[in-house]
Every structure is written in C-alpha cells, then in structure tokens.
C-alpha positions as CSV (number, residue, x, y, z in Angstrom):
1,M,24.1,-20.2,-2.9
2,E,25.7,-22.4,-5.3
3,S,23.1,-25.2,-4.8
4,L,20.5,-22.7,-5.6
5,Q,22.1,-21.6,-8.7
6,E,22.2,-25.1,-9.7
7,I,18.6,-25.8,-8.9
8,C,18.0,-23.0,-11.5
9,Q,18.5,-25.2,-14.3
10,Y,15.9,-27.6,-13.3
11,L,13.3,-24.8,-13.1
12,K,13.1,-24.2,-16.7
13,P,9.9,-24.8,-18.2
14,N,11.3,-27.7,-20.8
15,I,12.6,-29.6,-17.9
16,R,11.2,-33.0,-17.1
17,L,7.9,-32.7,-14.8
18,D,9.6,-34.7,-11.8
19,L,12.7,-32.9,-11.6
20,K,11.1,-29.7,-12.0
21,T,8.7,-30.5,-9.1
22,I,11.5,-31.8,-6.7
23,A,13.5,-28.4,-7.5
24,L,10.2,-26.1,-6.9
25,E,9.3,-27.9,-3.9
26,H,13.0,-27.2,-2.4
27,V,12.6,-23.6,-3.4
28,L,9.3,-23.4,-1.8
29,S,10.5,-24.7,1.4
30,I,13.4,-22.0,1.4
31,T,10.5,-19.1,1.1
32,G,9.4,-20.2,4.6
33,T,12.3,-18.2,6.3
34,T,13.5,-14.6,6.2
35,E,17.0,-15.5,5.5
36,G,15.9,-18.0,2.5
37,R,14.0,-15.2,1.0
38,E,16.8,-13.0,1.2
39,L,19.0,-15.5,-0.3
40,L,16.3,-16.1,-3.4
41,L,16.5,-12.2,-3.9
42,K,19.9,-12.6,-4.9
43,L,19.1,-14.8,-7.8
44,P,16.6,-12.7,-10.2
45,D,16.7,-15.4,-12.8
46,L,15.4,-17.8,-10.2
47,L,12.5,-15.2,-9.7
48,T,11.9,-14.9,-13.4
49,Q,11.6,-18.5,-13.6
50,L,8.9,-18.3,-10.9
51,I,6.8,-16.1,-12.8
52,A,7.0,-18.6,-15.9
53,L,6.2,-21.3,-13.7
54,I,3.0,-19.8,-12.4
55,Q,2.1,-20.1,-16.0
56,D,2.9,-23.8,-16.3
57,S,0.5,-26.4,-17.7
58,S,1.1,-28.6,-14.5
59,T,-1.4,-27.6,-11.7
60,A,0.8,-28.7,-9.2
61,I,3.8,-26.6,-10.4
62,S,1.8,-23.4,-11.0
63,K,0.3,-23.8,-7.5
64,D,3.8,-24.1,-6.0
65,A,5.1,-21.1,-7.8
66,A,2.2,-19.1,-6.6
67,L,2.9,-20.0,-3.0
68,A,6.5,-19.2,-3.4
69,I,5.7,-15.8,-4.8
70,I,3.0,-14.9,-2.1
71,N,5.8,-15.7,0.4
72,I,8.7,-13.8,-1.3
73,T,6.4,-10.7,-2.1
74,A,5.4,-10.8,1.8
75,D,8.6,-8.6,2.1
76,E,9.2,-5.5,0.6
77,G,12.3,-6.3,-1.0
78,G,10.5,-9.2,-2.9
79,S,7.6,-7.0,-4.0
80,N,10.1,-4.6,-5.2
81,A,12.2,-7.4,-7.0
82,F,9.3,-8.7,-8.8
83,L,8.1,-5.4,-9.8
84,L,11.3,-4.5,-11.5
85,I,11.2,-7.9,-13.5
86,S,7.7,-6.9,-14.4
87,E,8.5,-3.5,-15.6
88,T,11.6,-4.8,-17.6
89,E,11.4,-8.4,-18.8
90,P,9.6,-8.9,-22.2
91,K,7.3,-11.6,-23.1
92,D,9.1,-14.8,-24.4
93,G,6.7,-16.4,-26.6
94,K,4.6,-18.7,-24.5
95,Y,5.5,-16.8,-21.0
96,N,4.7,-13.4,-19.9
97,Y,7.2,-12.1,-17.2
98,N,4.9,-9.1,-16.3
99,L,3.7,-10.7,-12.7
100,I,1.3,-7.7,-12.7
101,H,-0.3,-8.5,-16.0
102,V,-0.3,-12.5,-15.4
103,C,-2.1,-12.0,-11.9
104,I,-4.7,-9.4,-13.4
105,R,-5.3,-12.1,-16.3
106,F,-5.8,-14.7,-14.0
107,I,-7.9,-13.0,-11.5
108,M,-10.1,-12.0,-14.5
109,D,-10.3,-15.8,-15.7
110,K,-13.4,-17.2,-14.5
111,E,-12.0,-20.5,-14.9
112,C,-8.6,-20.0,-13.3
113,I,-7.9,-21.9,-10.1
114,L,-5.1,-19.4,-9.0
115,A,-7.2,-16.3,-9.1
116,D,-7.3,-16.1,-5.1
117,P,-3.4,-16.8,-5.0
118,C,-3.0,-14.1,-7.6
119,C,-5.1,-11.7,-5.4
120,M,-2.7,-12.3,-2.5
121,I,0.4,-11.8,-4.6
122,L,-1.3,-8.3,-5.6
123,S,-2.2,-7.3,-2.0
124,N,1.3,-8.1,-0.8
125,M,2.8,-6.2,-3.8
126,T,0.8,-3.1,-3.2
127,R,1.3,-2.8,0.3
128,P,4.5,-0.8,0.1
129,L,3.4,3.0,-0.8
130,H,6.3,3.8,-3.1
131,L,5.3,1.0,-5.2
132,V,1.7,1.9,-5.8
133,D,2.1,4.2,-8.4
134,R,4.1,1.8,-10.6
135,I,1.8,-0.9,-10.1
136,I,-1.1,1.3,-11.0
137,T,0.5,2.1,-14.3
138,L,0.9,-1.5,-15.0
139,I,-2.7,-2.4,-14.3
140,E,-3.8,0.4,-16.7
141,K,-1.7,-1.4,-19.3
142,S,-3.1,-5.1,-18.5
143,G,-5.9,-4.8,-21.0
144,Y,-8.5,-4.9,-18.3
145,S,-10.4,-1.7,-17.0
146,W,-11.0,-0.8,-13.4
147,D,-14.6,-1.2,-14.2
148,K,-14.0,-4.9,-15.0
149,I,-11.9,-5.4,-12.3
150,V,-14.5,-3.8,-9.8
151,A,-17.3,-6.0,-11.5
152,A,-15.4,-9.2,-10.8
153,F,-14.9,-8.2,-7.1
154,T,-18.5,-7.1,-6.4
155,A,-20.1,-10.0,-8.6
156,K,-22.0,-12.5,-6.3
157,Q,-20.1,-15.5,-7.9
158,Y,-17.3,-14.4,-10.6
159,N,-14.9,-17.4,-10.6
160,N,-16.3,-20.8,-11.4
161,T,-13.8,-22.7,-9.5
162,G,-14.7,-21.5,-6.0
163,A,-12.1,-18.4,-6.0
164,K,-13.7,-15.8,-3.9
165,L,-11.4,-12.9,-4.8
166,H,-11.7,-11.7,-1.2
167,Y,-8.0,-10.1,-1.4
168,L,-9.1,-7.8,-4.0
169,G,-10.5,-5.8,-1.0
170,P,-6.8,-5.3,0.5
171,V,-5.5,-4.6,-3.2
172,F,-8.3,-1.6,-3.5
173,S,-7.2,-0.3,0.0
174,N,-3.7,-0.3,-0.8
175,L,-4.2,1.3,-4.3
176,S,-6.7,4.0,-3.0
177,Q,-3.7,5.4,-0.9
178,S,-3.1,7.1,-4.7
179,S,-5.0,10.0,-5.5
180,H,-5.4,8.8,-9.0
181,V,-7.2,5.7,-7.9
182,R,-9.5,7.8,-5.2
183,R,-10.4,9.9,-8.2
184,Y,-11.8,6.8,-10.1
185,L,-13.6,5.5,-7.0
186,M,-15.2,8.7,-6.4
187,D,-16.4,9.5,-10.0
188,K,-19.8,11.0,-9.7
189,N,-20.7,9.5,-13.1
190,R,-19.7,5.7,-12.3
191,S,-21.2,5.0,-8.8
192,V,-18.1,2.7,-8.1
193,I,-17.8,3.5,-4.3
194,Q,-21.6,2.9,-3.8
195,R,-20.8,-0.7,-5.2
196,L,-18.4,-1.3,-2.5
197,L,-20.1,0.2,0.5
198,P,-22.0,-2.7,1.4
199,F,-19.1,-4.9,2.2
200,T,-18.5,-3.0,5.4
201,E,-21.1,-5.5,6.7
202,Y,-19.9,-8.7,4.9
203,E,-19.8,-11.3,7.4
204,D,-18.1,-14.0,5.5
205,S,-14.7,-12.6,5.1
206,L,-12.7,-10.5,7.5
207,V,-10.2,-9.8,4.7
208,R,-12.8,-8.3,2.2
209,R,-14.7,-6.1,5.0
210,G,-11.4,-4.8,6.2
211,G,-10.0,-3.9,2.5
212,I,-13.2,-2.2,1.8
213,V,-13.5,-0.2,5.2
214,G,-9.7,0.9,4.7
215,T,-10.6,1.9,0.9
216,L,-13.5,4.1,2.2
217,K,-11.0,5.7,4.9
218,N,-8.8,6.6,2.0
219,C,-11.3,8.2,0.3
220,C,-12.3,10.1,3.3
221,F,-8.9,12.0,3.1
222,D,-10.1,14.2,0.3
223,V,-12.1,16.9,1.8
224,E,-13.4,18.2,-1.5
225,N,-15.6,15.1,-1.8
226,H,-16.7,14.9,1.8
227,E,-20.3,16.8,1.2
228,W,-20.6,14.4,-1.7
229,L,-19.9,11.3,0.4
230,L,-22.1,12.3,3.2
231,S,-25.1,13.0,0.7
232,P,-27.9,10.7,0.1
233,E,-26.3,9.8,-3.4
234,V,-23.7,7.7,-1.4
235,D,-24.6,7.8,2.4
236,I,-21.2,6.8,3.4
237,L,-21.9,7.9,7.1
238,S,-24.7,4.9,7.4
239,Y,-21.9,2.3,6.4
240,L,-19.3,3.6,8.5
241,L,-21.4,3.8,11.7
242,L,-23.6,0.6,11.3
243,P,-20.5,-1.7,12.0
244,L,-20.2,0.4,15.4
245,A,-23.7,0.3,16.5
246,G,-25.1,-2.3,18.6
247,P,-28.5,-3.4,19.8
248,E,-29.3,-0.5,22.1
249,E,-32.5,1.2,22.1
250,F,-33.0,5.0,21.8
251,D,-35.9,7.1,22.2
252,D,-38.1,8.3,19.3
253,E,-36.5,11.5,19.4
254,D,-32.8,10.1,18.9
255,N,-34.1,7.3,16.6
256,D,-35.6,9.9,14.2
257,K,-32.2,11.7,13.7
258,L,-30.5,8.6,12.7
259,P,-29.9,7.5,9.3
260,I,-32.7,4.9,8.4
261,S,-30.4,2.0,8.2
262,L,-29.4,2.5,11.9
263,Q,-33.1,3.1,13.3
264,Y,-34.5,0.6,15.6
265,L,-31.8,-2.2,15.3
266,P,-32.7,-5.7,16.5
267,E,-31.7,-7.3,19.7
268,T,-29.4,-9.6,18.0
269,K,-27.3,-6.7,16.4
270,Q,-23.5,-7.3,16.6
271,R,-20.8,-4.6,16.4
272,E,-17.9,-5.3,14.2
273,P,-15.7,-8.0,16.2
274,D,-12.2,-7.1,14.5
275,L,-10.5,-4.2,16.4
276,D,-8.5,-3.1,13.7
277,I,-11.5,-2.5,11.6
278,R,-13.2,-0.6,14.3
279,I,-10.3,1.7,14.7
280,I,-10.3,2.2,10.9
281,L,-13.9,3.1,11.1
282,L,-13.4,5.8,13.7
283,E,-10.4,7.3,11.8
284,A,-12.7,7.4,8.6
285,L,-15.2,9.5,11.0
286,T,-12.4,11.8,12.3
287,Q,-11.4,12.6,8.6
288,L,-15.0,13.4,7.8
289,C,-15.1,15.6,10.7
290,A,-12.4,17.8,9.0
291,T,-14.6,20.3,7.3
292,R,-17.4,22.4,9.1
293,K,-20.0,20.9,6.5
294,G,-18.9,17.5,7.5
295,R,-19.2,18.1,11.1
296,E,-22.7,19.5,10.8
297,I,-24.1,16.5,9.0
298,L,-22.5,14.2,11.5
299,R,-24.3,16.1,14.1
300,T,-27.6,16.4,12.2
301,K,-27.4,12.5,11.7
302,N,-26.9,12.0,15.5
303,T,-23.6,10.2,15.1
304,Y,-22.9,11.1,18.7
305,V,-25.5,8.7,20.2
306,I,-24.0,5.7,18.2
307,L,-20.4,6.6,19.5
308,R,-21.7,7.2,22.9
309,E,-23.2,3.9,23.1
310,Y,-20.1,2.4,21.4
311,H,-17.6,4.0,23.8
312,K,-19.6,2.2,26.7
313,W,-18.9,-1.1,24.9
314,E,-15.3,-0.9,23.9
315,Q,-12.5,-2.3,25.9
316,D,-9.5,-1.3,23.9
317,K,-8.0,1.8,24.8
318,T,-6.6,2.6,21.4
319,A,-10.1,2.5,19.8
320,L,-11.4,4.6,22.9
321,L,-9.0,7.1,22.2
322,S,-9.9,7.0,18.5
323,C,-13.5,7.3,19.4
324,E,-13.1,10.1,21.9
325,N,-11.3,12.2,19.3
326,V,-14.3,12.1,17.0
327,V,-16.9,12.8,19.9
328,D,-14.5,15.8,21.2
329,I,-14.9,17.5,17.7
330,L,-18.7,16.8,17.5
331,I,-19.7,17.8,21.1
332,R,-18.1,21.3,20.5
333,T,-19.8,24.2,18.9
334,E,-18.5,25.8,15.7
335,E,-17.7,29.0,17.2
336,E,-15.4,27.0,19.8
337,I,-13.7,25.3,16.9
338,G,-13.4,28.6,14.8
339,L,-12.2,27.0,11.6
340,D,-13.8,25.7,8.6
341,N,-11.2,23.0,7.6
342,L,-9.4,21.5,10.7
343,K,-6.5,20.3,8.2
344,N,-5.6,23.8,7.6
345,V,-4.3,24.1,11.3
346,E,-0.4,23.9,11.5
347,I,0.5,22.2,14.8
348,P,4.2,23.1,15.9
349,I,6.3,20.0,15.9
350,E,7.0,20.1,19.8
351,Y,3.0,20.2,20.2
352,T,2.6,17.2,17.8
353,E,5.2,15.3,19.8
354,K,3.6,16.2,23.1
355,F,0.2,15.1,21.9
356,H,1.3,11.8,20.6
357,K,2.9,11.1,24.0
358,M,-0.1,11.9,25.9
359,D,-2.1,9.4,23.7
360,Q,0.6,6.9,24.0
361,D,0.5,7.1,28.0
362,F,-3.3,6.8,27.8
363,I,-3.0,3.7,25.7
364,N,-0.1,2.2,28.2
365,S,-1.9,3.1,31.4
366,T,-3.4,0.2,33.3
C-alpha cells in the first residue's frame, strides 16, 4: 500500500514522461489480479489520476490508463468507485474528472484512438443494474444526445482511426434495463429501434450482435408496446426469428404464413452460432407471448414451424427448455390459457420454487 501511495506522485500530469510511464505500467500490471484491483480501490486519488491520464497528450500513457480503467471497472466495486468520482470531482482546468463525460466525448470524436476502449469502459460500468440510472443522468448531461450516440453506432464507418464502437451494443443492452431508455428506444416518432434491428444478423461482431439482441429483449418486457413492436412498422418478430431459422424447406402453405424475410431461405442459411444469444432470442419471444394479441400474431406468422425445426437442431438443454416454453404457449388455445396477460398471474412462491427445480433437473439430466 505504501509503495502504491508513493507511485501516486509519479502519475501526476506534470511529471516527466519516462517516470510517469514506468509508474503507470506498474499500476496496469496490478489491475490484472482481483487482489490488486481491491488494493487500488483503497486509493481514490490514484483512480482520479487515471481519469486525468486517459486524457494525456502521450498516446502510450492514455492507452495504458484506458486499459487500467477497463480492468478496474470489470469489478462492480471499481465501476462504483469511478462513478462516484465522476459525480463529485469538478473539472480542473485541462482535465475533466467525469469519466462518463470523457468516454462519451472520446467515443463521439471521429479522430480519437480511444473510442473503442471507452466503449468497453461504459460497457463495464453500466453492467450493475443499480448504477444504470445514475449513469444515464450523467450521459444526458454530456452534451451529446441519444440520437447522436445511436447515429455513431449505426453509421457504416463513424470513426476515422478504425474504431468500430461494437461495445456500444452491450452499453445499449445494459442501459435498456431502464424504462427511461426504453421509452426513447421505442419512441414511435423517432424510429430508433428500427435502426438497431438489422444488427441481430451482424456477422462481423458477436459483441455488437449480442448487445442489440439483449436490447431488443429488454424492449419486449414492455407489454404496452407489443402490438406496435409486432406491427409492420417495426416487424420485430422477423428479426428475432431469422437468427433461429435454418435452411429447412417448408411447403407453400407454411411458407406463405411466415414473415417475408423467412420465406424460402437458402441452403447456406446458418443459425445463430452463439448459445447465449440464441437463449436471449427465445426469451424475447417468450415476453412477446405475454399478451393475447402477441400470441395471436406469433401464431399467425407461423412462429411454431421455425421453432419446431430449431428444436430438432438445438443440442443445449437450457436453450431447448427456453424453446419449449414458447412452443407450449403457442400450441395452446386462448380458451385453455384463459388470460389476456400472463404477467398478471401471481404464482405462489412454493410453486415458483418447484418449477425452477424441475427446470434445473431437466437441464442437469444426462
């Protein structure tokens, strides 16, 4: 601890570059272990200096500072510490100690080489649910609108240094846990969610693809928007089903009932290769089954035949269970279900525990 406190004096912006470089490299090495990161959290002044160093004029210094912050914010305690500094530390002439504002500024700067690391920092910091609303408040005071941030993410090439901004996908997923952000995403006058939908099939980045699928799933929790999400204006069902669809051929009758984008798929059509994303897609479909209107649309669009073939292909038991949960709802009549909104059902805790155990027994069975 004493040696780290001594190192702090060599991390100040006006220190000789060679001394600052050595000191920062030592700090970066410490961030590689849980014990090291916990030690650093006891030195808030050092964390504050890292925020200044990410803004350093030396590329090597700013990159190492960014990597150190990425490692520290990977832990919830680190994210919380940097958020507290961002909320309380004032600007100091040349340096801004609000890490959220610094990250947003760098992400939106087309010439910044730290855009991708800053996306990763925000992805880490927005992961803990209890921090999300506080971070949203800071983002909305950053000087950049949500529209501009989404435009940067959806642009074919926004950054001139080669940064891809893929990690904004998980950022949107994490932030869309907030109803405030979901209202923006599903603002019927903005067409925001429609701009995100194509990334469910984005082959170049698992991170971007998974982030957007997670965002769509979160949007599906708002039952009041289900009918709009399933309407031709958005057509979310096509984008949730297409990654689960394979090259199977259906007869004309079944094909005609499917959304246009799922009709007569080529023999080369591959299903989503990532298990976690497949499960999230199925969970989103489950949410859309909450209301009678949603269930009727899913049945009309022949969702069942896509899931039937997917179930034959899937090997993972957790994914199979998620698929069966959707199918079990769709194959029942509305008279059998007897409820317009399944979310209104209150299940006694003892039954919830019983059902959970049954699911776990199925998943763990050989």
